[in-house]
C-alpha positions as CSV (number, residue, x, y, z in Angstrom):
1,M,73.7,-32.9,20.6
2,A,73.7,-29.1,20.7
3,V,69.9,-28.8,20.2
4,P,68.8,-30.9,23.2
5,V,71.5,-29.3,25.4
6,G,70.4,-25.9,24.2
7,V,66.7,-26.7,25.0
8,L,67.7,-27.9,28.4
9,A,69.7,-24.7,29.0
10,A,66.7,-22.6,28.0
11,V,64.4,-24.5,30.4
12,V,67.0,-24.3,33.2
13,G,67.3,-20.6,32.5
14,A,63.5,-20.1,32.6
15,F,63.2,-22.1,35.8
16,G,66.1,-20.1,37.3
17,Y,64.4,-16.8,36.5
18,V,61.1,-18.0,38.0
19,A,63.0,-19.3,41.1
20,T,64.5,-15.9,41.7
21,V,61.5,-13.7,40.8
22,D,58.8,-14.9,43.1
23,P,55.4,-15.1,41.4
24,N,53.7,-14.9,44.8
25,E,54.6,-11.3,44.9
26,P,52.3,-9.1,42.9
27,G,53.6,-7.0,40.0
28,H,56.2,-9.3,38.5
29,Y,54.0,-11.3,36.1
30,P,50.8,-10.6,34.3
31,V,47.5,-11.9,35.7
32,C,45.7,-14.7,33.9
33,P,43.1,-12.9,31.7
34,L,40.6,-15.8,32.0
35,L,40.8,-15.7,35.8
36,R,40.7,-11.9,35.9
37,F,37.7,-11.5,33.8
38,T,35.7,-14.7,34.6
39,G,37.0,-16.0,37.9
40,I,37.6,-19.4,36.2
41,Y,41.0,-21.1,36.6
42,C,42.5,-22.1,33.3
43,P,44.8,-25.2,33.1
44,G,47.8,-23.0,33.4
45,C,46.7,-21.0,36.5
46,G,49.2,-21.6,39.2
47,G,51.9,-22.7,36.8
48,L,54.4,-20.1,37.7
49,R,53.9,-20.7,41.4
50,S,54.3,-24.4,40.6
51,A,57.6,-23.8,38.7
52,H,58.8,-21.6,41.6
53,D,58.1,-24.2,44.2
54,F,59.5,-27.0,42.0
55,A,62.7,-25.0,41.5
56,H,63.0,-24.7,45.2
57,G,62.5,-28.4,45.7
58,D,59.1,-28.1,47.3
59,L,57.2,-30.8,45.3
60,A,54.1,-30.8,47.5
61,A,53.6,-27.0,47.1
62,A,54.3,-27.3,43.4
63,F,51.7,-30.1,43.0
64,G,49.3,-28.0,45.0
65,A,49.8,-24.9,42.8
66,N,49.3,-26.8,39.5
67,A,49.3,-30.6,39.5
68,L,49.1,-30.8,35.8
69,A,52.2,-28.7,35.4
70,V,54.2,-31.0,37.7
71,V,53.1,-34.0,35.6
72,G,54.3,-31.9,32.6
73,Y,57.7,-31.4,34.1
74,G,58.0,-35.2,34.5
75,I,56.9,-35.8,30.9
76,F,59.4,-33.2,29.7
77,A,62.2,-34.8,31.6
78,V,61.5,-38.3,30.2
79,L,61.1,-37.0,26.6
80,W,64.2,-34.9,26.9
81,A,66.3,-37.9,28.2
82,V,65.0,-40.0,25.3
83,W,65.8,-37.2,22.9
84,L,69.4,-36.9,24.2
85,I,70.0,-40.7,24.1
86,R,68.7,-40.9,20.6
87,E,70.7,-37.9,19.5
88,A,73.9,-39.4,21.0
89,R,73.2,-42.6,19.0
90,G,72.6,-40.6,15.8
91,K,68.9,-41.3,15.5
92,P,66.3,-38.6,15.2
93,L,63.6,-38.2,17.7
94,R,60.2,-38.8,16.2
95,I,57.1,-38.3,18.2
96,G,54.2,-39.3,16.0
97,L,51.1,-38.0,17.7
98,R,47.9,-39.0,15.9
99,P,44.8,-36.9,16.0
100,A,43.4,-39.2,18.7
101,H,46.4,-38.3,20.9
102,W,45.7,-34.6,20.5
103,W,42.1,-35.1,21.3
104,A,43.1,-37.0,24.4
105,I,45.5,-34.2,25.5
106,G,42.7,-31.7,24.9
107,A,40.2,-33.8,26.9
108,V,42.7,-34.1,29.9
109,L,43.2,-30.3,29.8
110,L,39.4,-29.7,29.7
111,L,38.7,-32.2,32.4
112,F,41.4,-30.7,34.6
113,T,40.0,-27.2,34.0
114,V,36.4,-28.2,34.8
115,V,37.3,-30.3,37.9
116,R,39.6,-27.6,39.4
117,N,36.7,-25.1,39.2
118,L,34.1,-27.2,40.9
119,P,33.7,-27.4,44.7
120,F,34.8,-31.0,45.0
121,G,37.9,-30.3,42.9
122,S,39.0,-27.3,44.9
123,A,42.2,-29.2,45.9
124,L,43.3,-28.8,42.3
125,A,42.8,-25.0,42.4
126,P,45.9,-22.9,42.9
């Protein structure tokens, strides 16, 4: 069970760092190159602000900064819990993603990116 616990420790450490070093203050983190050079929000834009708000318990602000990231936090939590339970039972965690699953994930990321950059999807922009 050392590996799932170690992964959780690393994630908690990363969230702890982002919680203490505010991404809303300039100079602490690099600027998204896609946003800087094109003005287009990538799927990750607002992710650090989302993690900062999530770590402080402000789920509404976290969702407003990057809704997809908040969904990702939930998916990670569920998969981590399943991993820990399976590890405790001595069974390996196998996540068999087929090519169709990867295409679907890519489509969701692309759709999120397009919608958040359109006027009617501005609520999804950070």
